[in-house]
C-alpha positions in Angstrom: -48.5 130.8 -116.0 -47.0 130.7 -119.5 -47.9 132.2 -122.9 -46.5 132.4 -126.4 -46.3 135.7 -128.3 -46.5 135.2 -132.1 -46.2 137.6 -134.9 -46.9 137.4 -138.7 -43.7 138.3 -140.5 -41.8 138.3 -143.8 -44.7 140.2 -145.4 -42.7 143.1 -146.7 -43.4 145.6 -143.9 -39.8 145.7 -142.7 -40.4 145.8 -138.9 -39.1 142.3 -138.2 -36.0 143.3 -136.1 -38.0 145.9 -134.1 -40.5 143.2 -133.1 -38.3 140.1 -132.7 -36.9 140.9 -129.2 -40.4 140.9 -127.8 -41.9 137.7 -129.3 -41.3 134.0 -129.0 -42.7 132.7 -132.3 -42.7 134.0 -135.9 -45.2 133.0 -138.6 -43.3 133.6 -141.8 -45.1 134.2 -145.2 -44.4 131.4 -147.7 -44.6 133.5 -150.8 -48.2 133.0 -151.7 -49.6 136.2 -150.2 -46.3 137.9 -149.5 -42.6 137.3 -149.3 -40.2 135.1 -151.3 -37.3 132.8 -150.6 -35.1 135.7 -149.7 -37.5 137.2 -147.2 -38.1 133.8 -145.6 -34.3 133.2 -145.3 -33.7 136.7 -143.8 -36.5 136.4 -141.3 -35.4 132.9 -140.2 -31.9 134.3 -139.6 -33.4 137.0 -137.4 -35.3 134.2 -135.6 -32.0 132.5 -134.9 -30.5 135.8 -133.6 -33.3 136.4 -131.2 -34.1 132.8 -130.3 -37.6 132.9 -131.8 -39.4 129.8 -132.9 -40.0 129.5 -136.7 -43.3 128.6 -138.3 -44.9 128.6 -141.7 -47.7 131.0 -142.6 -49.4 129.5 -145.7 -52.2 131.3 -147.5 -54.4 131.3 -150.6 -52.3 132.1 -153.7 -53.4 135.7 -153.9 -50.7 138.4 -153.6 -52.9 141.1 -155.0 -55.3 140.9 -152.1 -52.7 139.8 -149.5 -54.4 136.5 -149.0 -57.5 138.1 -147.5 -60.1 137.0 -150.0 -61.6 133.5 -149.4 -61.4 131.1 -152.3 -63.6 127.9 -152.6 -61.1 125.2 -153.7 -61.6 121.5 -154.3 -60.3 119.4 -151.5 -57.3 118.1 -153.5 -56.3 121.6 -154.5 -56.6 122.9 -151.0 -54.4 120.0 -149.7 -51.8 120.8 -152.4 -52.0 124.5 -151.7 -50.8 123.9 -148.1 -48.4 121.1 -148.9 -46.5 123.1 -151.6 -46.0 126.0 -149.2 -44.7 123.7 -146.5 -42.2 122.2 -149.0 -41.0 125.6 -150.1 -40.7 126.7 -146.5 -38.8 123.7 -145.3 -36.3 124.0 -148.2 -35.5 127.5 -147.2 -35.4 126.5 -143.5 -32.8 123.9 -144.3 -30.6 126.5 -146.0 -31.0 128.9 -143.0 -30.1 126.1 -140.6 -33.6 126.4 -139.0 -36.4 124.0 -138.2 -40.1 124.6 -138.8 -41.9 124.1 -135.5 -45.5 125.2 -136.2 -47.9 126.1 -139.0 -50.4 129.0 -138.8 -52.7 129.6 -141.9 -52.9 133.2 -143.0 -55.8 135.6 -143.5 -58.8 134.2 -145.4 -57.4 130.7 -145.2 -57.2 131.0 -141.4 -60.7 132.4 -141.0 -62.2 129.9 -143.3 -60.6 127.0 -141.5 -61.8 128.4 -138.2 -65.5 128.2 -139.3 -65.5 125.4 -141.8 -64.8 121.9 -140.5 -64.0 120.4 -143.9 -61.4 123.1 -144.7 -59.9 122.6 -141.2 -59.7 118.9 -141.7 -58.0 119.2 -145.1 -55.4 121.6 -143.7 -54.8 119.5 -140.6 -54.3 116.4 -142.9 -51.8 118.2 -145.1 -49.8 119.4 -142.1 -49.9 115.9 -140.5 -48.9 114.2 -143.7 -46.0 116.6 -144.1 -44.7 116.3 -140.5 -46.8 114.9 -137.7 -44.7 116.7 -135.1 -45.7 120.2 -136.3 -47.9 122.3 -134.1 -51.0 123.7 -135.7 -52.0 127.2 -134.6 -55.6 128.1 -134.9 -58.4 130.4 -133.5 -59.2 129.4 -129.9 -61.9 126.8 -129.7 -62.5 126.8 -133.5 -62.8 124.0 -136.1 -59.1 124.6 -136.8 -58.1 123.3 -133.4 -60.7 120.6 -133.2 -59.9 119.0 -136.5 -56.1 119.2 -135.8 -56.6 117.5 -132.5 -58.8 114.9 -134.2 -55.9 114.3 -136.6 -53.5 113.7 -133.7 -51.6 117.0 -134.1 -50.4 119.2 -131.3 -52.3 122.5 -131.3 -51.9 126.0 -130.0 -55.1 128.0 -129.3 -54.6 131.5 -130.5 -56.1 134.8 -129.3 -55.6 138.2 -130.7 -54.2 141.3 -128.9 -55.2 143.8 -131.5 -58.5 142.5 -132.9 -62.1 142.7 -131.6 -64.3 139.7 -131.2 -67.9 138.7 -132.2 -70.3 137.0 -129.9 -69.6 133.6 -131.6 -65.9 133.8 -130.9 -64.9 134.8 -134.4 -62.9 137.9 -135.2 -64.7 141.1 -136.3 -64.2 141.3 -140.1 -61.5 143.8 -141.2 -64.2 145.4 -143.4 -65.8 146.8 -140.2 -64.5 150.0 -138.6 -64.2 148.5 -135.1 -62.2 145.4 -136.2 -58.8 146.7 -135.0 -57.8 147.9 -131.5 -55.5 150.9 -131.8 -55.1 151.9 -128.2 -52.3 150.2 -126.2 -54.2 150.4 -123.0 -57.2 148.5 -124.5 -54.8 146.0 -126.0 -53.3 145.2 -122.7 -56.6 145.1 -120.9 -57.8 142.5 -123.4 -54.6 140.5 -123.3 -54.6 140.2 -119.5 -58.3 139.3 -119.4 -57.7 136.5 -122.0 -54.7 135.1 -120.1 -55.8 135.5 -116.5 -59.6 135.0 -116.8 -59.9 132.8 -119.9 -62.5 135.2 -121.4 -62.8 138.1 -123.8 -65.3 140.9 -124.1 -67.0 141.1 -127.5 -68.0 144.2 -129.3 -71.5 143.8 -128.0 -70.2 143.7 -124.4 -70.8 140.0 -123.9 -68.1 137.9 -122.1 -67.2 134.7 -123.8 -64.7 132.0 -123.0 -61.3 131.6 -124.8 -58.3 129.4 -124.4 -55.2 131.6 -124.6 -52.1 129.6 -125.4 -50.6 132.0 -127.9 -51.2 135.7 -128.5 -51.0 137.2 -132.0 -49.6 140.6 -132.9 -50.0 141.6 -136.5 -46.6 142.6 -137.9 -48.3 144.8 -140.5 -50.1 146.8 -137.9 -49.2 150.5 -137.4 -48.4 150.0 -133.8 -47.0 146.5 -134.0 -43.5 147.2 -132.5 -44.9 149.3 -129.7 -47.6 146.8 -128.9 -45.1 143.9 -128.9 -42.9 145.7 -126.4 -45.8 146.8 -124.2 -47.3 143.3 -124.1 -43.9 141.7 -123.5 -43.0 144.0 -120.7 -46.5 143.9 -119.0 -46.5 140.1 -119.1 -43.1 140.0 -117.4 -44.3 142.4 -114.7 -47.3 140.1 -114.1 -44.9 137.1 -113.7 -46.2 135.4 -116.9 -43.6 133.4 -118.7 -43.2 134.1 -122.4 -42.2 130.9 -124.3 -42.9 129.2 -127.6 -45.3 126.2 -127.5 
């Protein structure tokens, strides 16, 4: 049994080196919701140090709201939004002697692509046109995954260690008080259930199926470093191999 542990990084929180030893993939902000060329470079160098796979974390161009407000963009603008961030990211990666292996949309862009087939198709098209060997990371079983697969891209179905789920498989909106899981015991219970049983229990108590190929830990979470270590150590104790896709 094998799983990837990914974390959103380069977002100005400053916990990167505390988390790096316990993950296998990093999604690095491309400057549109957080970060800049310097933070991308520094984070990539840490990835080299800890043998962590490097991926781009493109978002809506909205630093004020940290990329967490959905925008309705024309198809051509959405395509360019993603493409430009991949160009920026790849240029920094070249200077850092790194290679981009995956792409994971951030925040509102991620959630919109999960539920909107057209948005997912445009994002997948932009990624494929940029580099058809890239892996697209998306919410398990969502339009993000389906459209990427239809485009011929490799995909990685993502589940969340520290977020609660709705009955339709979507994440509970951050605007709701029960969106985040703050207890390490509950985090591990959910993680092991998703990996071993292929299911997750929703906030209503319903058990729904998920495909767990990569687990997300939010780097800006209060307990991010502790959760990363706990998840890493517990998976090893359960003989679950931790490896990038």
